[in-house]
N, C-alpha and C positions, 0 to 999 in steps of 0.2 A: 338294561331294565327288563325284568321278567314279568310278563302279564299272565294272569289266569283268566279263563273264560268259562262261565257257568251258564248253561242253557243253550243247547245246540239245535233248536227246532228250526222251523221254516226260515225264520229271520236270523236268529243268533248263529245258526250254523254257517250261513254265508258271511256274516260279519267276522266271525272267528277265522274262517278260511282266508279271508282277505288279509288279516293280520299275519297269519302263518306264511302266506305266499309272498308277503312284502318283506319277509326275513326277520320278523320279530320272534323272540323266544317265547313260546306260548304253551301253557299247560291247560288242558281242558277237562271238563266234567259235565256229564249229563246223566239223568236218571236212566236213560236208555243207553246201555253200553254200546249198542251198534253205532250210535251217533258219535260217541267218543272214538271208537275204533276207526271210523271214517276219517276223523281228523288226525289220528295217529298216522294214517297212511299219507297224509299231507306233510307230516313232519312235526306234529305236536307231541308233547308228552301227555300222558293220560293219568289223572288222579282218581283214586277209588272213591273219593267223597268230596263234597264241597269243603269240608273242614281240612282235609289233607291238602287240597289244592291251595287254600288260602295260607296255609303254613309254609308253602314252598315258594311263593311268588312275592313280587314287590307290590303289585297293584292288581285289582280284580275287576273285570267286566262281568256284568250279568245281563241276560235278556230272557225275561220270564213272563208268564202269561197273565199274572194278576198281582195286585199290591200285597195280598196275603202271602202268596208264594215268595215274593221278594222279601217280605219281612221274615218268613221262615228261614230262607237261605241266609239272610243277614245274621240271624241268631246263631247259625252254624259257623259262620266265618269270622264274626267279630272277635270272639275270644282268642283266636290264634293269629289275627292280622297284626303286623308290626306297627308300633306307634309311628305315625307319619305316613302310613299307607293310604292309598286312595281307592275309593270304590266308584267305578264309572258305570252308571245304570242306563243301559240301552232300552229298558222296558218303558212302556207308556204307563205312567202313574198319575194320579191326581196330585194337584199342588200340595194339598194338605198331607198326603202320604209322603211326598218327597221331603217336605219340611220336617215332618215328624221322624222319618227314618234318618234324615241327615243329622238331626239332634242326637238320636240314639248312637249313631256312628261317632259323632264328635266326642261324646262322653267317653269313648274308648280310644280316643286319639286317632280316629280314622276320618278322613275328609271325603265328602261326597260331591261328585259332579254328575248331573243328569245329562244324558245324551241320547234322547229318543230319536228315532229315524223315521223318515217319511218318503214315500215314492213307490213303494211296492217291493215285493220279494225279488222280482226280476231285476230291478236296479241294484239291489243288495248283491245279487249274484255277480253283477258286472262291476261292482265297486263304484257305482255311480249314484247311490242313494244319498239323499240329503240328511245331514246330521244337525240337530238342533240342540245346543248346549245351554246349560244354566249352571251357575256357580262362580266361584272366585276366578278371576282372570288368570292368576298364575297356574291354576289347575288346567285351564284351557290351553295355555301356552305349553305346559309340560307335555300334555298328551296330544297336541295337535298332529304330530307326525303319525301317530296311530289312527287318529280320526280320519286323516287324509288317506290312509291306506284303505279304510273302510268305505269312504264315501266320496262323492264328487264335490258338493258344495257344503261348507261347514259354516254354521252361524252361531255366534255367541250372543244369546238373547238378553243376558243380564244376570242378576243374582239367582241363587237357587230358587226354583219354582217357576222361573220365567219360561223355561223350555216346556214345562208341563202345560202351561196356558196356550202357547202357540201350537203345540202338537195337537191338543184337543180341538183347537180352531180349525187346523188343516183337515183333521179327520171328519169333523162335523161337515165341512164343506164337501168333502169327498162323498159322504153318504147321501147328502142332499142332491149332489150332481148325479149320483148313481140312479136314484129314483127318477130324477128328471130325464135322464138318458133313456131309461126303460120306457117311459111314457112317450118320448119323442120317437123312438124306434117303432113302438106299437102304432103310433099315428101313421108313420110311413108305411108300415105293413098293411094296415087296414085301409089306407088310402090308395093301395094298389101299386106302390113304388117297389122297385127292385131294392132289396135291403143293402146289398153291397154298395150299389151306387149311392143310395141314401146316406150310408155311413161315410162314404168318401166325400159327399157334398157337405155334410155337417162338419167333417174334419177340416174342410177348406173354408168354413164360414165363421162368422162372428159368434155362432152358437156353440162352437167346439169347446172342449175342456180336456184336461189331462185324463179324467175318468172316461170320457167318451172314447178317446183315442187308445186307451189301454183296456180297461175292463169292458168297454163296449164290445171289443172283439171277442171276449170270452162269453158274453151273452149270445152273440151271433153264432159262435161255435157250438154252444150248448153245454160246454164243460163247466162253466162258471168257476173254474179252478184258479182262484186268485191267491190262495195261501193265507186267507184271513177269514175268520168265522163270524157267524151271527152273534155269538156270545161276546166276542171282542168288540164288534160294532156297538152292541148295546152298552158295554162297559164305557166306551169312549163317549157315546151320546149321553150317558148318565153324568159323566164328568162335565160335559158341555152344559147340560141343564142346570147343574149345580153352580157353574160360573155365571149363568144367566141370572139366577136368583141373587147370587152374591154381588154382582156388579150392576144389578138393576136393569138388565137388558132383556126385553121380551124376545124369545127365540121361537117364533111361531113355526118356522120351517123345520127347525131341529126337533121340535115337539112332534110334528107330523112324521118326521123320519123315524123317531124313536117308536112311535106307535106302529109304523109299518114294519120295523125290524122285530118288534114283539110278535106281530102276525107271522112274519117269516120264520121265527124260531118255533112258534107253535105248529106251523105247517111242515117244516123240514128238519127241525132240531137245531140246537145251539151250535153243534159242530159243523153244520152246513156252511158252504162258502157264503160270504156276505154278498157276493155278486148274484147269488141265486135269488136275492130279493126280487129280481126281475120276473122270476117264475110266478110270483103271486099274480101279476097282471096277465101273464100267459095262461095260467090256469083259470083265472076268472073269465077270460074271454074265449077260452078254447082255441087260442091262436099262438103258435110258436114263433119265435124270432130267429129262426135258423137261416143262415146264408153260407154259401160255399166260399172257401178260401181263407177262413179265419182260424187262427191257431187254438189248440186246446190249452196251451200254457203260454205265458209271455216269456220271451227270452231276451 
């Protein structure tokens, strides 16, 4: 089975690398030739375009930054994909996008499985990221060995669109936790506590969270370098708010988080790390949240 992988950025690059290192035959493509060459050094073949890649392989993985880019790439690969080929989408898309693009693919004899991932770039680098899948069970069974090479825990959530819902839920929680953690750390700092000890105490308490234990370290280092941007956070929060309206669920905290990230984008730019949202509070109060002994990047 020959896989293609399109999109070798912060996340997709690690996922493709895990496939290559696990011994799968992989052809890669990215708009940035340097990223493709990095994977050639790992043992991948390199295609000059998305279209050329899709013509060479049995099935195609993609990891792309927006629904529009996913649709554009799909338009390039569909005409040359073989009938019966599978498209496995690691990007985070809205449920409506997934269902619409899945229909477009099916009209050309290509089947779609969504497989967004969650847990952070550092877990993707270690092959321990969580993979959330949606689509027909036989697609999941076919590609499970590849998914297991990419991640630690693999969940089949149900039919196509199911993974989009749970992925948005997990990201919504992460952004809310991030804002709460910044406020908690600022309370500790302004309350005269040693921030390293405060972080350790929270980690050992009922108030801890995955975000506190990971991204909290990047706040305390001051790098904020999480490999995820303000624009991506706003995209996912927009999906969450859309689900809230559709399902009749008031999302007060998600709405506040969305407003905060709009302020963060205005202050630091859409390409700024999402973890830099903590700097809004630091700037407002003229108080930094630095502490010794925390890493600039998660490993």
